[in-house]
N, C-alpha and C positions, 0 to 999 in steps of 0.2 A: 334727540343730538348724545351720542356714548362718546366719554369724557375720557381721558387716559387717566388722569386722576380727579376723585372725589375728595370732598371737604366733612369736617368733625367741626360742628360747634359748638365753643364751650361756654357759657355764659353765670352769673352766677355775682350776687353783693359785690359792690366796693372790697377789694383787699379777702376775698375770699379766699384765696389763692391760687386761685385761675394761671395765672401764669407759669407757676412753681409746678400744679399737675398735668400742665400742658406740654413740658419739657419733659417731666415723667416717665411719658410715653412714649420719648423716642423717636415721635415722628416733627417734621418739620411744622416750626410755630411760626407766626403769622399775628403780629399783633396789632389790633382793631384799634386799641384805641390809638394808632397812630392816622386814621381817619375822622378826626375828631375837625372840625371845623377851625379856620385861623377867629383870633380875638374878635376883628374887626369886619368880618362876615355878617351884614346885615342881614341876615335869615336865624340869627342864633336868638334863639328864646328868653328872655329875659325876667328879673323876678325883683323887684324894688330901685328898680335901675341898674340890677346887676346880672350878669351871664350865668342860666342856668346852667352850668355845667353837666348834672344831672338828668336831666330832659334826653329823650333820644333826639330832639329835635337840634341837637347842638352837634351833631353826630354826621358825616357826609354817607349816611346807607347806601347812597348809592355806585358813587366809589369802591366800597365797598367790594358791592355785588359783581361789579363787572371786574375787580385785583381776584377776584374769584376765580370768577370764569374763564379768565386767561391762566390761571395760578394751574384748571381745571384744565383747561384746553391747549396750553406750550408745555408747563410745567417749570414758567418762569415771568418775572413782573418786576418793572419799579417801582416801590412802594415809598409812602410818603417815610419821613422821620421827625415823628412832632415832640416840640420840648414847651410839656406840661407848665413849666414857667412861664417862657414868652407865648406859652397860647399860639404860638402856629408851627406852621410845619417849617422845619428848618434845611431840608435837600429829601433827596432821595437817595434809596437803596435798591442793588436790584436783589430782589428773592427771587430761591427755587424753590422747586419740590424733587431735585431730582430725582432718581430712580422709584422712587416712594409714592404705592400707590395711591395714600391716604395725607392727609397734613389735618395740622390742628389750627383754627383762624378763632384768639381768643382774647375778649377784651366784655364790658359790662353791658356793652348794648348789643351784643352777638344774637342775640335771641329774637332782635328786631329784623335780623334777616331772614329766618327756619324757613317762611314761609314762601320765602323768593327763592332763596337754591335750590328746597324741595322742588316746587313750579318747573325749577328749569334744570330740574336733574342735578346737582353741583351737590347733593345732598348723603354724607353716610351714617350720618350720628348728628346729636342736639340734646348736650346735657345741661342743666342752669344745677354749678354746683351749691350744696347745702353743708351748712359747718353749724356749730353751738355758736348764737349772735357775739357772747362776750370773746370767742376766739378772734372772730372775726374784726372787733372792735381792735383787739389790740395788736394784731399784724397791721391794722389798716394804717390806727396811727403813728406803729412803729418803721412801714414803711414808709411814709408818708412827712415824718419829722425828719427822717436820716436823708431821704433826698430835699429835705428844704421842699417842698412843694412851693408849699403860702408859708404866713407868719404861721407859728404855731395856735395862735389863741384863733384863727380861722379854722384850724384845722382841727381844731378840739371842738370847738362848734357845728361845724362839720359833721366832724365821726360821731357825736350824739344824735345829730338830725339821721345819718345814714344808718346807726344803731336803732332808732326805730320805725325807719323805713324799711329796714329788713323784709318781712313778711311780705309788704307790700311789692317789692322790688320782686322775690321768688315767686309771688303768683303771678304778678304782668308774664315773668320769665317762662315761668311754665306753661301760660294762658298764650303765646305766644306759638308753642309746640315744641319748647325743651324740656327732655324728661329731668326733674329734682332729683339729683344723683349726690350718694357720698362722696372722697375723692375717692377712694379703695375701687367703688361699685364700677367710678367713672374708667379708673384706670382698666378694669377686668373686666370693661365693656368693648373701650376700645381694642384691647387684644382680641377680643371675639372679631370684631369686626376686618383687623389689621388681615386675619388669616381667611376670613372667605373675600378677602380682596388682594387675589394671588399678582406679583408684580409682570405686570406683562414686559 
């Protein structure tokens, strides 16, 4: 099937600056973190009785792909609005890619859907954002504290765990088909993709 719009998937560890870089591309940006499952979903993965939000199974990949497919075909879709503090979708909002031939879908689990998007002809490119680990740690902690996502002690503990896990996260994302790239390389490559996908 020939789609009018195609997606650039942007993955990367938590706090690596995915949404910042996604918006720097100048393309419409779909936030994939809005596709987390609700906190009372019985299919959520658990560790020691707590929901494991860092597991891809805490995320609704199927709905994310269907939404991307609808955007690719029709240029607009209703997308969920997720409140991380409340662990649930609180509403939906209309999202349009308008006249842009490409749009970015960014999120920590973006790499999980690279293969499916490629198989369905939706994919223009897929990247995993790579930054120095210390930078990511500070960015993530600053953001999470500012947004009061969870209690400070929880955020610090999670931040240290994510810092240790970061190389494994990147390995997984590249293993799933995303290309590891620094911020400036992502921007350069996306500019190249835009140039090769003229407006319809």
